[in-house]
C-alpha positions in Angstrom: -4.9 -7.4 17.3 -1.9 -6.2 18.8 0.1 -3.2 18.0 2.6 -3.3 15.4 6.2 -4.0 15.6 8.4 -1.8 13.4 11.4 -3.0 11.6 14.5 -1.2 11.7 15.9 0.9 7.9 19.8 1.7 8.5 19.5 4.2 5.7 21.5 8.1 5.6 19.8 11.1 6.4 20.3 14.8 6.8 20.3 16.2 10.3 20.7 19.7 11.0 24.1 21.5 11.9 24.5 22.4 15.1 26.5 25.4 16.7 30.0 24.7 18.3 29.6 24.4 22.3 31.4 26.5 24.7 34.6 24.6 25.7 35.1 23.6 29.4 36.8 21.9 31.6 37.3 18.2 30.7 37.8 17.1 34.7 35.1 15.4 36.1 33.6 18.7 37.6 33.6 22.0 37.5 32.0 25.3 38.9 29.1 26.9 37.0 30.4 30.3 37.1 33.3 29.4 35.3 31.0 27.5 33.3 28.9 30.2 32.7 31.6 32.6 31.8 32.3 30.7 29.1 29.3 31.6 26.7 26.2 30.1 29.1 24.8 33.6 29.3 25.4 34.4 25.8 22.1 35.1 23.8 23.0 32.7 21.5 23.3 29.7 24.4 20.3 28.3 26.4 21.3 28.9 30.1 22.0 25.7 32.2 18.6 24.5 33.0 14.8 25.8 32.4 11.9 26.7 33.9 8.5 26.3 32.3 5.7 29.1 30.9 2.4 28.3 30.2 1.1 29.1 27.0 -1.3 29.2 24.5 -0.6 25.5 22.8 1.2 24.4 25.5 4.6 24.3 27.9 7.3 26.1 26.6 10.7 25.9 27.9 12.2 28.7 29.3 15.6 30.0 30.8 15.5 29.9 34.9 17.3 32.7 37.0 20.6 31.1 37.8 22.5 34.0 39.7 20.5 31.8 43.1 23.4 28.9 42.4 26.4 28.8 44.5 29.6 29.2 43.7 30.6 26.1 44.3 27.7 24.4 42.6 29.5 21.2 40.5 28.7 20.5 37.4 28.2 16.6 37.1 29.6 14.7 33.2 26.5 11.9 32.4 26.8 8.7 32.9 27.6 6.9 29.1 29.2 3.9 27.8 30.8 4.3 24.3 29.2 2.0 21.7 31.3 0.5 18.8 30.5 3.1 16.7 32.7 5.7 18.6 29.1 6.7 19.5 27.7 7.2 23.2 24.8 5.7 25.2 23.5 7.5 27.9 22.5 5.1 31.1 19.0 7.0 31.8 18.9 5.1 35.4 21.7 7.4 36.4 20.4 10.8 34.8 20.1 14.0 37.5 16.4 14.4 38.9 16.8 18.2 39.0 16.5 20.0 35.4 19.5 22.1 36.4 21.8 19.5 37.2 20.2 17.9 33.9 21.3 20.8 31.7 24.1 21.7 33.6 25.4 18.0 32.6 24.1 17.5 29.3 26.2 20.9 28.3 29.1 19.7 29.7 29.1 16.2 28.4 28.0 17.0 25.3 31.3 19.8 25.0 33.4 16.7 26.4 32.4 14.1 24.1 33.0 16.3 21.2 36.3 16.9 22.2 36.9 13.3 22.7 35.8 12.9 18.8 32.4 11.0 19.5 29.8 11.1 17.3 26.1 9.9 17.6 24.7 10.0 21.3 21.9 8.0 22.3 19.4 9.6 25.0 16.8 7.5 26.4 14.9 9.5 28.5 12.2 7.4 31.0 8.5 8.5 31.8 8.9 9.7 35.1 11.7 11.7 33.9 9.8 13.3 31.0 10.2 17.0 32.4 13.9 16.7 30.6 13.0 16.3 27.2 12.0 19.9 26.4 15.6 20.3 27.9 17.4 18.3 25.4 15.3 19.0 22.3 17.0 22.8 23.8 20.1 21.6 23.3 20.0 20.3 20.2 18.9 16.9 20.2 16.0 15.1 18.4 13.4 13.2 18.6 14.1 9.4 17.3 11.3 7.2 18.7 9.1 6.2 21.4 8.2 3.3 23.1 5.5 2.5 26.3 7.8 3.7 29.1 10.7 5.8 27.6 11.4 8.2 24.8 15.0 8.3 22.7 16.9 11.1 21.5 19.7 11.5 19.4 22.5 14.0 18.6 24.7 14.1 15.7 27.7 15.9 16.6 30.1 15.7 13.5 29.1 18.3 10.6 28.8 15.2 8.1 25.3 14.3 7.7 24.0 11.5 10.0 25.1 8.3 9.7 22.5 7.0 13.0 19.8 4.6 11.8 16.4 6.5 11.6 13.2 5.2 13.6 11.7 2.0 12.9 10.0 2.7 9.6 7.4 -1.0 8.7 4.4 -2.8 10.6 4.4 -6.2 10.3 1.6 -8.2 9.6 0.8 -11.7 9.2 -2.2 -13.7 7.5 -2.9 -17.3 8.3 -4.6 -19.7 5.1 -6.0 -22.4 6.7 -8.0 -25.0 4.7 -9.3 -28.5 5.7 -9.4 -31.7 4.1 -13.0 -30.7 2.2 -11.3 -27.8 0.7 -13.1 -25.1 3.1 -11.4 -22.4 3.8 -11.3 -20.6 7.2 -12.8 -17.4 6.4 -13.5 -14.7 8.7 -15.8 -10.9 8.0 -13.9 -8.6 10.4 -16.2 -6.0 12.4 -13.5 -2.7 11.1 -15.4 -0.5 8.3 -12.0 -0.9 5.7 -11.8 -0.3 2.1 -13.3 -3.7 1.3 -16.2 -4.7 3.9 -18.1 -7.4 3.8 -15.6 -9.6 2.3 -14.8 -13.1 3.4 -10.8 -13.3 4.1 -8.4 -15.1 5.9 -7.8 -14.1 9.6 -4.7 -10.9 9.6 -3.2 -9.1 12.4 -0.2 -7.7 13.5 2.9 -9.8 15.3 4.0 -8.9 18.8 7.5 -7.7 19.8 10.0 -10.6 19.9 7.3 -12.8 18.1 8.0 -15.5 15.2 6.3 -14.4 12.1 4.6 -18.3 11.9 3.9 -17.8 15.8 2.2 -14.9 15.1 0.1 -16.4 12.1 -0.9 -19.3 14.4 -2.1 -16.9 17.2 -3.8 -14.2 15.2 -6.2 -17.4 13.6 -6.5 -18.6 17.1 -7.7 -15.3 18.6 -10.2 -14.3 15.8 -12.1 -17.9 15.2 -10.8 -20.3 17.8 -9.1 -23.1 15.6 -5.7 -24.0 16.7 -3.8 -24.5 13.5 0.3 -25.4 12.9 2.3 -24.0 11.0 3.6 -25.5 7.8 5.0 -23.0 5.1 5.5 -19.2 4.3 3.6 -18.9 1.3 4.3 -15.4 -0.1 5.3 -11.6 1.5 3.4 -8.2 0.2 5.7 -5.0 0.6 3.6 -1.7 0.6 4.7 1.9 1.4 2.9 4.8 3.2 0.1 3.0 4.8 -0.6 3.5 8.7 1.0 6.5 10.1 3.3 6.5 6.8 5.0 3.9 7.2 6.1 0.5 5.0 4.1 -2.7 5.6 4.9 -6.3 5.2 2.3 -8.9 5.0 3.8 -12.6 5.6 0.8 -15.1 4.8 1.3 -18.4 5.9 -0.2 -21.8 5.3 -1.5 -23.4 8.2 -3.1 -26.7 8.9 -6.2 -27.2 11.0 -6.0 -28.5 14.5 -9.6 -28.2 15.5 -12.5 -27.2 13.7 -15.1 -25.8 15.8 -15.1 -21.9 15.7 -15.5 -19.4 18.5 -14.8 -15.8 16.9 -13.8 -13.1 19.1 -16.5 -10.5 19.0 -14.5 -7.3 19.6 -12.9 -7.7 15.7 -14.8 -10.3 13.7 -18.4 -10.1 12.8 -18.2 -14.1 11.7 -16.3 -16.9 10.6 -16.8 -19.9 8.7 -15.5 -22.7 7.0 -16.5 -21.8 3.2 -15.8 -23.4 0.5 -12.8 -22.5 -1.8 -15.0 -21.9 -4.9 -16.8 -19.6 -2.8 -14.3 -17.9 -1.5 -12.5 -17.3 -4.7 -15.7 -16.7 -6.2 -16.0 -13.2 -3.9 -16.2 -10.2 -6.8 -12.7 -8.7 -4.1 -11.0 -11.6 -5.6 -11.8 -11.7 -8.9 -11.4 -7.8 -9.6 -8.4 -7.6 -7.1 -5.1 -9.3 -8.9 -2.9 -9.6 -6.0 -5.2 -11.0 -3.6 -6.1 -13.6 -5.7 -2.6 -14.4 -6.9 -1.7 -15.0 -2.6 -4.7 -17.1 -3.1 -3.9 -19.1 -5.9 -0.2 -19.4 -4.4 -1.7 -20.9 -0.8 -3.3 -23.5 -2.8 -0.9 -24.4 -4.8 0.7 -25.1 -1.6 -2.0 -27.0 0.0 -1.6 -28.7 -3.1 1.8 -29.3 -2.9 2.3 -27.6 -6.2 4.1 -25.6 -4.9 7.3 -25.3 -2.2 7.2 -21.9 -0.3 9.4 -21.3 2.6 9.8 -23.3 6.2 11.2 -22.2 9.1 14.6 -23.9 10.1 16.1 -22.9 13.6 19.8 -21.9 13.1 22.3 -19.9 15.0 24.4 -17.2 13.9 28.1 -16.4 14.5 27.0 -12.6 14.2 25.3 -12.4 17.0 24.9 -15.5 18.8 21.8 -15.9 18.6 18.9 -18.7 17.7 16.4 -17.5 15.0 14.4 -18.6 12.2 16.0 -18.5 8.7 12.7 -19.1 6.0 14.1 -21.0 2.6 12.4 -23.7 0.1 14.2 -26.8 1.9 14.1 -28.6 -1.5 17.6 -28.2 -2.8 18.5 -29.4 -6.0 22.2 -30.5 -6.5 24.4 -28.1 -8.9 
C-alpha cells in the first residue's frame, strides 16, 4: 500500500497580520549598514542573519553578531518569478547558501515585493537547505506543505484574508471489486488491526502520485492478490472527513474484470485471499450491519449484472490546461 496522494482545496483562510517591514533601496543591491540603519537593529525586527543555540526542546534561531560584516557587504534580492495572481515564486535553486546572506536577501526582497504590490510569496526550501527554514519562519513565513526533498513555505503580504490555497486536504483511495463468471468475489483479509478484523473485503489502497484512479485499482488488486484485471467502470465513491492526520478521504470503488485467477498474496499486508461465493461474501455480519458497505456491494453486483451503468473513463483533452486526462461519466446518453 502506497502513500496517500492529496488533493487541493482552494478555500479561504485567515492568516496572521505581519508588521510593516523597513523600507530599503530598490536597486539590485544595497549596503548592510544602510539596511541596518533603517530598523534591522531595533528590538521589534530580527537581524539579517541567525545562529543557533541548543535548548531543551530543540534548536532555536537567534540573531548573530553582524558587527563583523564589511561595510561594503552587498545584499542581493532573491531570484524569483511573478505568477499570474500577483504573487511570487522564489527559485529554490538560487537561494544564498549562507544564513546571513539568505536572511538579508529575504528581508530586502520582502520590502521590494511589498512596494511592488505583490501578494502571495511561495518559498520552496530544498532538503539540503533545511537550515534556512527557521530564518524564513522568523521573518513571518508559514508552513504550507512538505514532500520528500523539500518544504514549501508561504507569506501573504496584504492585510486582507489570505487567498492562497490551503495545503493538500484529501487522501485518495481506491477499491477493486472483482467477480468471476462463477459469481465468486475476489476477497482479501488484511493483517492490520483495524475496526473490522477478520472481515473478507475487496482489495483497497491509496493511489500513487500521478496515477489514474482506475490504474490504482488495477495495481492494488495485483499487488495484494496477484490477480490481473482490467477496468470496466467506476461504481461509487465515498467522501469522509477528519480521518488519518485529520485529512478528508475519498474512496473510489471500481468494477474490474479478472484476466487471471491464480492467487498469490502479498504477505506483508494480506493475511489471506480467496475467491469467495457472493452469498457468503455479502452474508458476513459486517455487511449486514454496515449500511454504507452493503450499498457499495449492491451497486457493484448491479453493475456486474448490467443493471447499473456506473461511470466509464473517457480520455479527453481540456483547453484549460492542454492536458489529456480521464473524465468519468455514464456513457449512456439519452436524447433530449
